[in-house]
Backbone as CSV, one residue per row, in Angstrom:
resi,resn,N_x,N_y,N_z,CA_x,CA_y,CA_z,C_x,C_y,C_z
1,UNK,130.595,156.562,76.504,129.425,156.482,75.641,128.353,155.639,76.337
2,UNK,127.145,156.126,76.333,126.029,155.454,76.996,125.159,154.789,75.921
3,UNK,125.210,153.469,75.881,124.469,152.714,74.875,123.066,152.461,75.412
4,UNK,122.062,152.885,74.647,120.679,152.901,75.137,119.737,152.174,74.194
5,UNK,118.806,151.421,74.776,117.717,150.839,73.996,116.449,150.892,74.840
6,UNK,115.378,151.370,74.235,114.091,151.490,74.927,113.045,150.690,74.174
7,UNK,112.254,149.937,74.915,111.051,149.316,74.350,109.872,150.148,74.840
8,UNK,108.888,150.317,73.964,107.783,151.226,74.276,106.461,150.647,73.794
9,UNK,105.382,151.303,74.204,104.047,150.859,73.801,103.676,151.387,72.412
10,UNK,104.600,152.106,71.774,104.385,152.651,70.451,105.527,153.580,70.094
11,UNK,105.439,154.231,68.954,106.552,155.039,68.459,106.368,156.546,68.645
12,UNK,105.211,156.978,69.128,104.965,158.404,69.340,105.274,158.725,70.805
13,UNK,106.352,159.467,71.014,106.804,159.694,72.394,105.844,160.552,73.207
14,UNK,104.903,161.258,72.562,103.910,162.027,73.296,102.696,161.180,73.683
15,UNK,102.382,160.158,72.881,101.185,159.343,73.106,101.473,157.995,73.748
16,UNK,102.686,157.501,73.577,103.019,156.164,74.049,103.981,156.227,75.225
17,UNK,104.155,155.094,75.877,104.928,155.025,77.122,106.143,154.125,76.962
18,UNK,107.159,154.403,77.732,108.274,153.470,77.887,107.744,152.243,78.623
19,UNK,108.205,151.057,78.234,107.877,149.839,78.992,109.134,149.176,79.556
20,UNK,110.310,149.464,78.961,111.566,148.970,79.525,112.730,149.782,78.983
21,UNK,113.780,149.848,79.787,115.024,150.527,79.398,116.176,149.561,79.627
22,UNK,117.032,149.436,78.608,118.266,148.683,78.732,119.424,149.590,78.356
23,UNK,120.512,149.520,79.097,121.653,150.394,78.818,122.933,149.802,79.403
24,UNK,124.034,150.235,78.847,125.355,149.920,79.385,126.327,150.965,78.881
25,UNK,127.525,150.987,79.423,128.517,151.949,78.965,129.571,151.231,78.138
26,UNK,130.041,151.897,77.109,131.061,151.305,76.250,132.379,151.156,77.004
27,UNK,132.664,152.111,77.865,133.928,152.099,78.607,133.954,151.017,79.684
28,UNK,132.815,150.690,80.254,132.704,149.644,81.290,131.428,148.856,81.019
29,UNK,131.479,147.899,80.062,130.258,147.214,79.647,129.605,146.347,80.725
30,UNK,130.290,146.136,81.828,129.666,145.422,82.947,128.725,146.342,83.722
31,UNK,128.863,147.639,83.509,127.983,148.618,84.150,126.698,148.688,83.326
32,UNK,125.696,147.921,83.737,124.470,147.762,82.957,123.244,148.185,83.754
33,UNK,122.229,148.583,82.996,120.946,148.957,83.599,119.842,148.240,82.825
34,UNK,118.918,147.627,83.559,117.717,147.090,82.925,116.571,147.149,83.922
35,UNK,115.435,147.668,83.488,114.235,147.677,84.324,113.012,147.851,83.431
36,UNK,111.878,147.433,83.964,110.589,147.513,83.267,109.627,148.353,84.088
37,UNK,108.596,148.855,83.418,107.589,149.644,84.122,106.219,149.406,83.503
38,UNK,105.202,149.873,84.223,103.855,149.919,83.643,103.737,151.216,82.855
39,UNK,102.844,151.236,81.894,102.654,152.454,81.104,101.951,153.513,81.949
40,UNK,102.173,154.763,81.586,101.514,155.850,82.310,100.021,155.846,81.973
41,UNK,99.228,156.313,82.939,97.770,156.331,82.766,97.385,157.144,81.540
42,UNK,96.659,156.524,80.632,96.223,157.190,79.415,97.141,156.980,78.225
43,UNK,98.265,156.317,78.433,99.179,156.065,77.315,98.547,155.114,76.313
44,UNK,98.801,155.355,75.047,98.284,154.492,74.003,99.130,153.246,73.820
45,UNK,98.532,152.261,73.183,99.253,151.040,72.816,99.067,150.875,71.305
46,UNK,100.149,151.019,70.588,100.098,150.963,69.128,99.979,149.508,68.651
47,UNK,99.169,149.309,67.630,99.051,147.978,67.031,100.434,147.493,66.613
48,UNK,100.781,146.295,67.022,102.048,145.687,66.623,103.210,145.954,67.557
49,UNK,103.108,146.972,68.415,104.235,147.315,69.284,104.577,146.177,70.241
50,UNK,103.559,145.551,70.807,103.811,144.488,71.781,104.326,143.218,71.104
51,UNK,104.010,143.043,69.831,104.579,141.915,69.089,106.087,142.066,68.963
52,UNK,106.544,143.285,68.827,107.973,143.553,68.681,108.711,143.300,69.989
53,UNK,108.169,143.813,71.102,108.912,143.720,72.368,108.497,142.545,73.254
54,UNK,107.458,141.818,72.872,107.105,140.596,73.589,106.307,140.780,74.861
55,UNK,106.010,142.028,75.216,105.195,142.249,76.411,103.723,142.014,76.077
56,UNK,102.963,141.670,77.102,101.516,141.589,76.945,100.899,142.861,77.516
57,UNK,99.637,143.116,77.152,98.950,144.279,77.706,98.845,144.166,79.225
58,UNK,98.653,142.947,79.720,98.575,142.730,81.174,99.899,143.104,81.847
59,UNK,101.024,142.768,81.203,102.337,143.065,81.793,102.615,144.564,81.827
60,UNK,102.219,145.290,80.785,102.560,146.717,80.758,101.545,147.584,81.504
61,UNK,100.483,146.949,82.021,99.522,147.675,82.863,99.498,147.105,84.288
62,UNK,100.443,146.253,84.599,100.523,145.587,85.902,100.785,146.615,87.008
63,UNK,99.847,146.755,87.912,99.964,147.738,88.996,101.110,147.427,89.952
64,UNK,101.645,146.217,89.919,102.773,145.858,90.784,104.111,146.346,90.227
65,UNK,104.118,146.757,88.970,105.346,147.288,88.378,105.493,148.763,88.724
66,UNK,106.741,149.221,88.715,106.969,150.649,88.956,106.355,151.468,87.824
67,UNK,106.070,152.717,88.117,105.537,153.644,87.114,106.661,154.096,86.186
68,UNK,106.279,154.585,85.000,107.285,155.104,84.075,108.136,156.178,84.758
69,UNK,107.502,157.019,85.560,108.219,158.087,86.262,109.354,157.529,87.118
70,UNK,109.074,156.457,87.854,110.104,155.862,88.708,111.218,155.242,87.876
71,UNK,110.852,154.576,86.797,111.857,153.975,85.922,112.792,155.042,85.360
72,UNK,112.219,156.131,84.879,113.028,157.203,84.306,113.925,157.822,85.367
73,UNK,113.388,158.025,86.577,114.204,158.563,87.676,115.374,157.637,87.988
74,UNK,115.095,156.343,88.056,116.151,155.366,88.350,117.226,155.371,87.271
75,UNK,116.781,155.418,86.019,117.751,155.424,84.923,118.615,156.679,84.956
76,UNK,117.989,157.830,85.103,118.752,159.078,85.103,119.732,159.118,86.278
77,UNK,119.314,158.592,87.433,120.219,158.538,88.588,121.394,157.609,88.297
78,UNK,121.119,156.456,87.688,122.187,155.519,87.320,123.173,156.169,86.353
79,UNK,122.670,156.949,85.414,123.530,157.524,84.382,124.389,158.682,84.887
80,UNK,124.032,159.272,86.018,124.748,160.443,86.526,126.241,160.190,86.706
81,UNK,126.617,158.982,87.117,128.028,158.696,87.386,128.845,158.338,86.157
82,UNK,128.237,158.338,84.992,128.935,157.942,83.770,129.694,159.135,83.209
83,UNK,130.968,158.918,82.900,131.835,160.015,82.446,131.380,160.580,81.103
84,UNK,131.056,159.704,80.152,130.607,160.145,78.828,129.183,159.645,78.625
85,UNK,128.209,160.552,78.732,126.792,160.193,78.620,126.235,160.448,77.222
86,UNK,127.100,160.494,76.216,126.635,160.616,74.837,125.840,159.365,74.499
87,UNK,124.603,159.533,74.073,123.743,158.392,73.778,124.109,157.766,72.441
88,UNK,124.099,156.439,72.406,124.417,155.711,71.179,123.509,154.499,71.067
89,UNK,123.234,154.094,69.815,122.421,152.910,69.562,121.889,152.943,68.140
90,UNK,121.050,151.992,67.809,120.431,151.944,66.484,119.177,152.818,66.494
91,UNK,119.126,153.799,65.615,118.011,154.743,65.575,117.793,155.363,66.963
92,UNK,118.895,155.759,67.573,118.883,156.194,68.976,118.139,157.517,69.184
93,UNK,117.851,158.238,68.105,117.061,159.456,68.282,115.673,159.120,68.825
94,UNK,115.123,157.959,68.448,113.843,157.520,69.017,113.976,157.329,70.527
95,UNK,115.016,156.607,70.945,115.215,156.322,72.371,115.442,157.614,73.148
96,UNK,116.249,158.513,72.581,116.496,159.816,73.224,115.191,160.578,73.416
97,UNK,114.379,160.659,72.350,113.141,161.433,72.431,112.115,160.794,73.361
98,UNK,112.065,159.461,73.381,111.153,158.766,74.293,111.580,159.000,75.744
99,UNK,112.881,158.925,75.995,113.393,159.164,77.346,113.175,160.617,77.771
100,UNK,113.416,161.543,76.853,113.204,162.970,77.156,111.733,163.226,77.496
101,UNK,110.822,162.643,76.728,109.390,162.805,77.009,109.031,162.195,78.359
102,UNK,109.646,161.050,78.689,109.419,160.434,79.995,109.896,161.330,81.127
103,UNK,111.030,161.987,80.926,111.537,162.927,81.929,110.588,164.112,82.079
104,UNK,110.093,164.625,80.968,109.167,165.760,81.028,107.880,165.377,81.749
105,UNK,107.362,164.165,81.468,106.143,163.716,82.161,106.383,163.581,83.660
106,UNK,107.612,163.213,84.025,107.946,163.001,85.439,108.428,164.275,86.131
107,UNK,108.592,165.354,85.379,109.099,166.589,85.969,110.573,166.508,86.324
108,UNK,111.316,165.703,85.572,112.747,165.507,85.821,113.534,166.376,84.853
109,UNK,114.577,167.014,85.357,115.439,167.834,84.528,116.135,166.962,83.477
110,UNK,115.987,167.326,82.215,116.653,166.621,81.113,118.042,167.209,80.942
111,UNK,119.070,166.413,81.204,120.432,166.938,81.100,121.318,166.076,80.211
112,UNK,120.700,165.335,79.288,121.480,164.589,78.305,121.527,165.387,77.006
113,UNK,122.531,165.119,76.201,122.743,165.895,74.984,121.777,165.502,73.866
114,UNK,121.563,166.425,72.956,120.761,166.157,71.760,121.568,165.317,70.776
115,UNK,122.874,165.558,70.695,123.736,164.821,69.770,123.824,163.356,70.182
116,UNK,123.788,162.495,69.175,123.844,161.052,69.425,124.786,160.389,68.418
117,UNK,125.097,159.140,68.682,125.888,158.321,67.758,125.014,157.147,67.351
118,UNK,124.777,157.016,66.043,123.865,156.007,65.534,124.629,154.880,64.848
119,UNK,124.327,153.637,65.207,125.022,152.485,64.616,124.741,152.377,63.123
120,UNK,123.578,152.823,62.684,123.283,152.806,61.253,124.326,153.626,60.489
121,UNK,124.583,154.841,60.948,125.546,155.710,60.269,126.952,155.138,60.343
122,UNK,127.334,154.619,61.509,128.657,154.018,61.649,128.847,152.868,60.666
123,UNK,127.849,152.019,60.545,127.933,150.866,59.653,127.971,151.309,58.197
124,UNK,127.147,152.265,57.838,127.106,152.779,56.472,128.474,153.313,56.066
125,UNK,129.069,154.113,56.940,130.399,154.678,56.666,131.446,153.568,56.579
126,UNK,131.384,152.604,57.496,132.339,151.492,57.503,132.271,150.716,56.190
127,UNK,131.069,150.456,55.716,130.901,149.727,54.457,131.493,150.514,53.288
128,UNK,131.211,151.801,53.244,131.715,152.644,52.156,133.246,152.669,52.172
129,UNK,133.831,152.787,53.347,135.293,152.812,53.455,135.916,151.497,53.004
130,UNK,135.153,150.413,53.089,135.652,149.112,52.630,135.283,148.838,51.170
131,UNK,134.741,149.838,50.498,134.414,149.696,49.095,133.130,148.947,48.817
132,UNK,132.263,148.834,49.824,130.987,148.139,49.654,129.853,149.150,49.506
133,UNK,128.812,148.721,48.834,127.617,149.551,48.706,126.621,149.170,49.789
134,UNK,126.266,150.094,50.679,125.247,149.788,51.684,123.944,149.369,51.002
135,UNK,123.218,148.406,51.595,121.986,147.929,50.957,120.897,148.999,50.945
136,UNK,120.127,148.970,49.860,119.022,149.918,49.686,117.709,149.148,49.671
137,UNK,116.732,149.642,50.423,115.381,149.094,50.396,114.766,149.508,49.057
138,UNK,114.568,148.525,48.182,114.098,148.820,46.818,112.691,149.416,46.791
139,UNK,111.854,149.023,47.741,110.484,149.536,47.763,110.431,151.002,48.186
140,UNK,111.203,151.343,49.252,111.124,152.692,49.809,112.280,153.600,49.362
141,UNK,113.255,153.026,48.632,114.377,153.805,48.100,115.151,154.511,49.215
142,UNK,115.538,153.728,50.218,116.301,154.272,51.351,117.189,153.170,51.916
143,UNK,118.040,153.539,52.845,118.951,152.578,53.445,118.184,151.407,54.060
144,UNK,118.715,150.205,53.868,118.103,149.004,54.447,118.937,148.474,55.610
145,UNK,119.783,149.314,56.168,120.637,148.886,57.280,119.884,148.949,58.605
146,UNK,119.002,147.982,58.835,118.351,147.885,60.144,119.317,147.183,61.098
147,UNK,118.911,146.986,62.342,119.828,146.399,63.321,120.299,145.011,62.903
148,UNK,119.416,144.183,62.393,119.838,142.840,61.984,120.873,142.905,60.868
149,UNK,120.690,143.805,59.912,121.679,143.964,58.834,123.028,144.411,59.399
150,UNK,123.003,145.331,60.365,124.239,145.807,60.980,124.903,144.676,61.760
151,UNK,124.122,143.941,62.530,124.665,142.795,63.271,125.305,141.797,62.314
152,UNK,124.599,141.431,61.264,125.110,140.455,60.301,126.398,140.942,59.648
153,UNK,126.449,142.215,59.288,127.660,142.790,58.700,128.844,142.642,59.657
154,UNK,128.554,142.751,60.953,129.599,142.640,61.982,129.844,141.201,62.423
155,UNK,129.199,140.233,61.765,129.444,138.823,62.062,128.568,138.232,63.138
156,UNK,127.489,138.906,63.490,126.621,138.487,64.592,125.242,138.120,64.039
157,UNK,124.618,137.041,64.544,123.266,136.687,64.085,122.237,137.763,64.440
158,UNK,121.053,137.645,63.842,119.949,138.573,64.112,119.659,138.691,65.604
159,UNK,119.146,139.856,65.999,118.691,140.052,67.379,117.533,139.091,67.650
160,UNK,117.537,138.443,68.798,116.430,137.518,69.104,115.086,138.227,69.147
161,UNK,114.049,137.520,68.738,112.667,138.007,68.844,111.997,137.311,70.008
162,UNK,111.156,137.972,70.791,110.888,139.409,70.719,112.084,140.217,71.210
163,UNK,112.099,141.498,70.884,113.199,142.363,71.275,113.161,142.618,72.780
164,UNK,114.351,142.758,73.343,114.508,143.068,74.756,115.446,144.260,74.842
165,UNK,115.134,145.216,75.690,115.915,146.450,75.742,117.377,146.203,76.104
166,UNK,117.657,145.299,77.032,119.052,145.056,77.398,119.776,144.295,76.297
167,UNK,119.119,143.307,75.700,119.729,142.584,74.573,120.016,143.555,73.430
168,UNK,119.082,144.476,73.188,119.295,145.489,72.163,120.486,146.370,72.468
169,UNK,120.575,146.863,73.701,121.706,147.719,74.088,123.030,146.968,73.961
170,UNK,123.032,145.698,74.349,124.244,144.900,74.216,124.623,144.731,72.746
171,UNK,123.639,144.515,71.888,123.894,144.393,70.450,124.485,145.685,69.895
172,UNK,123.913,146.824,70.296,124.424,148.115,69.841,125.869,148.309,70.291
173,UNK,126.146,147.997,71.547,127.501,148.176,72.085,128.510,147.307,71.332
174,UNK,128.132,146.075,71.065,129.057,145.169,70.371,129.374,145.660,68.969
175,UNK,128.346,146.089,68.219,128.639,146.551,66.855,129.418,147.864,66.865
176,UNK,129.175,148.728,67.829,129.947,149.972,67.923,131.420,149.660,68.143
177,UNK,131.712,148.736,69.050,133.104,148.355,69.309,133.755,147.770,68.064
178,UNK,133.020,146.925,67.363,133.571,146.302,66.156,133.757,147.322,65.035
179,UNK,132.795,148.190,64.840,132.880,149.159,63.752,133.932,150.235,64.006
180,UNK,134.064,150.692,65.252,135.019,151.754,65.557,136.433,151.238,65.789
181,UNK,136.550,150.093,66.481,137.867,149.637,66.925,138.268,148.271,66.394
182,UNK,137.391,147.617,65.636,137.621,146.238,65.170,137.954,145.311,66.347
183,UNK,137.243,145.525,67.459,137.454,144.719,68.669,136.133,144.166,69.174
184,UNK,136.190,142.901,69.618,135.032,142.331,70.311,134.932,143.005,71.670
185,UNK,133.715,143.077,72.202,133.498,143.793,73.465,132.913,142.912,74.552
186,UNK,131.827,142.212,74.244,131.063,141.497,75.264,131.240,139.992,75.159
187,UNK,131.314,139.307,76.293,131.454,137.850,76.255,130.280,137.159,75.571
188,UNK,129.120,137.793,75.597,127.932,137.213,74.968,128.093,137.050,73.450
189,UNK,129.042,137.785,72.853,129.246,137.730,71.407,130.634,137.215,71.027
190,UNK,131.378,136.720,72.011,132.769,136.341,71.778,132.931,135.238,70.733
191,UNK,131.960,134.357,70.605,132.081,133.243,69.652,131.976,133.694,68.196
192,UNK,131.517,134.915,67.958,131.297,135.384,66.593,132.486,136.239,66.135
193,UNK,133.138,135.793,65.075,134.318,136.484,64.558,133.931,137.772,63.837
194,UNK,134.876,138.691,63.790,134.700,139.936,63.051,135.074,139.648,61.596
195,UNK,134.137,139.751,60.671,134.396,139.309,59.297,135.602,139.933,58.624
196,UNK,135.822,141.220,58.822,136.932,141.897,58.130,138.275,141.663,58.810
197,UNK,138.286,140.939,59.939,139.532,140.635,60.634,140.021,139.216,60.331
198,UNK,139.292,138.482,59.502,139.679,137.087,59.199,140.686,137.035,58.084
């Protein structure tokens, strides 16, 4: 399983650019990828996006950084040797679509699957199986299981702000291991106990 997290200049994969990719494999969590890039020429920057990921406009337009095309090429080359390239993460359809758009802009063959594994769904199912009611956002009348809620349910504090693609991927990998196997995965989270195992 390929755990993926992307930080971007916005949420529209046609208008916005990747600014960083973080990833690791569930089977070998020491096999990690992290890199940053400048946005592609003409890419938009959505209000609030940089507040989330902590980059400045100067950093994401820095001519000394690799282009999005190079970042995507490097990532896809890194992923080629992974036995199971099924993408997984929190709201990973966003990351998949952003990466696919980056490949299309770069003229790179997209050979990853459409099917993904989402930590939101895993957590929701886990809660239901334990007889708990998943939280509902009262204002929008929908699931309130964002990444911090999933982390907390698994015994882990909120993701640090600003978000970082590798920290995000590591968080996704840890909760997947806990939700599927009731096992800790990464040394970075070893101090935090699994609540349902106490």
